[in-house]
C-alpha positions in Angstrom: 23.2 158.6 138.8 25.7 156.1 137.2 25.8 154.2 140.6 22.0 154.0 140.4 21.9 152.7 137.1 24.5 150.1 137.7 22.5 148.8 140.9 19.4 148.7 138.7 21.4 146.9 136.0 22.6 144.2 138.5 19.0 143.8 139.9 17.8 143.3 136.3 20.2 140.6 135.7 19.4 139.0 139.1 15.7 139.2 138.5 15.9 137.7 135.0 18.1 134.9 136.4 15.7 134.1 139.4 12.8 134.0 136.8 14.7 131.2 134.9 14.3 129.0 138.1 10.5 130.2 138.6 8.8 132.8 136.7 6.9 134.0 139.9 10.3 134.9 141.5 11.8 138.3 141.5 14.7 140.4 143.2 15.2 143.7 144.9 18.1 145.6 146.4 18.0 145.6 150.4 20.0 145.9 153.2 20.9 142.3 153.5 20.7 138.9 151.6 17.2 137.5 152.4 14.4 135.5 151.1 10.9 137.1 151.4 8.9 133.8 151.3 5.3 135.0 151.0 6.3 137.4 148.1 8.7 135.2 146.5 11.4 137.9 146.4 14.9 137.7 147.1 16.5 140.8 148.5 20.3 141.2 148.0 22.8 143.7 148.9 26.1 145.0 147.3 27.6 145.3 151.0 28.3 142.6 153.6 30.5 142.2 156.5 33.8 140.4 155.9 33.3 137.8 158.7 29.9 136.7 157.6 30.9 136.6 153.9 33.9 134.5 154.7 32.1 132.1 156.9 29.3 131.6 154.4 31.6 131.1 151.4 33.9 128.6 153.4 30.8 126.6 154.5 29.3 126.5 150.8 32.7 125.5 149.3 33.4 123.0 152.0 30.3 121.3 151.0 30.3 122.0 147.4 34.0 122.3 146.1 32.6 123.3 142.5 31.7 126.6 144.3 35.2 127.6 144.9 35.6 129.7 141.6 32.3 131.7 142.4 32.0 135.1 144.0 30.3 135.0 147.5 27.6 137.4 145.9 26.6 134.8 143.5 26.6 132.1 146.1 24.5 134.1 148.4 21.8 134.7 145.5 21.8 130.9 145.0 21.4 130.4 148.6 18.5 132.9 148.9 16.7 131.2 146.0 17.3 127.9 147.8 15.1 129.3 150.7 12.3 129.9 148.2 12.7 126.5 146.6 12.7 124.8 150.0 10.2 126.8 151.8 7.8 123.9 152.1 10.6 121.6 154.1 11.4 124.6 156.4 11.0 124.4 160.1 10.2 126.9 162.8 13.6 127.9 164.1 12.9 131.3 165.5 14.0 130.3 169.2 17.3 128.8 167.8 18.1 131.8 165.6 17.6 134.2 168.4 20.2 132.5 170.5 22.9 132.1 167.9 26.1 134.2 168.6 28.4 132.9 165.7 28.2 132.5 161.9 29.2 129.1 161.7 26.3 127.9 163.9 24.0 129.9 161.9 24.9 128.2 158.9 24.3 124.9 160.4 20.5 125.6 161.2 18.3 123.4 159.3 16.7 125.8 157.1 20.1 127.4 156.2 21.6 123.9 155.5 18.7 122.9 153.0 19.0 126.3 151.1 22.6 125.8 150.7 22.2 122.1 149.7 19.6 123.2 147.0 21.9 126.1 145.9 24.9 123.7 145.7 22.8 121.2 143.8 21.5 123.8 141.2 25.1 125.2 140.9 26.6 121.7 140.1 23.6 121.0 137.6 23.7 124.4 135.9 27.3 125.2 136.3 27.8 127.1 133.0 24.7 129.1 133.5 25.8 130.1 137.1 29.2 130.9 135.6 27.9 133.2 133.1 25.9 135.1 135.9 28.9 135.3 138.1 31.1 136.7 135.4 28.4 139.3 134.3 27.8 140.5 138.0 31.5 140.7 138.8 32.0 142.9 135.7 29.2 145.2 136.8 30.6 145.2 140.4 33.8 146.4 139.0 32.2 149.1 137.2 30.1 150.1 140.4 33.4 150.1 142.4 35.0 152.5 139.9 32.0 154.8 139.9 32.2 154.9 143.6 35.9 155.9 143.3 35.2 158.9 140.9 
């Protein structure tokens, strides 16, 4: 029961955060990080593969060094909001996506680059707000991990 409560609390914080960017945006827990463009929803997950998390984090930080103090979770949230914010600039890259075999190539796709560019710009411009979000979510994840251990 405590686990469900903590997940809902994390989602409530994320939902409030994305609404500060656009009041029509919302969030929900899912099986992966994803932007549902037509619904203006970002999905998030508390679990991701280590390889994709490291590759994503390294790509983001190499482009925006200010991001190095943030968790990959918060950077992922910003990246997904970036997809919502840049959806009018996106290109159809389905064929390209279907042939990708490694994370770095994926993060170099045009749609992925512009989402990260938006996220990096927003992080730099709103550093204190993003840091507060990151700190709050990190504390809740520590509680979630403790709840899972018990």
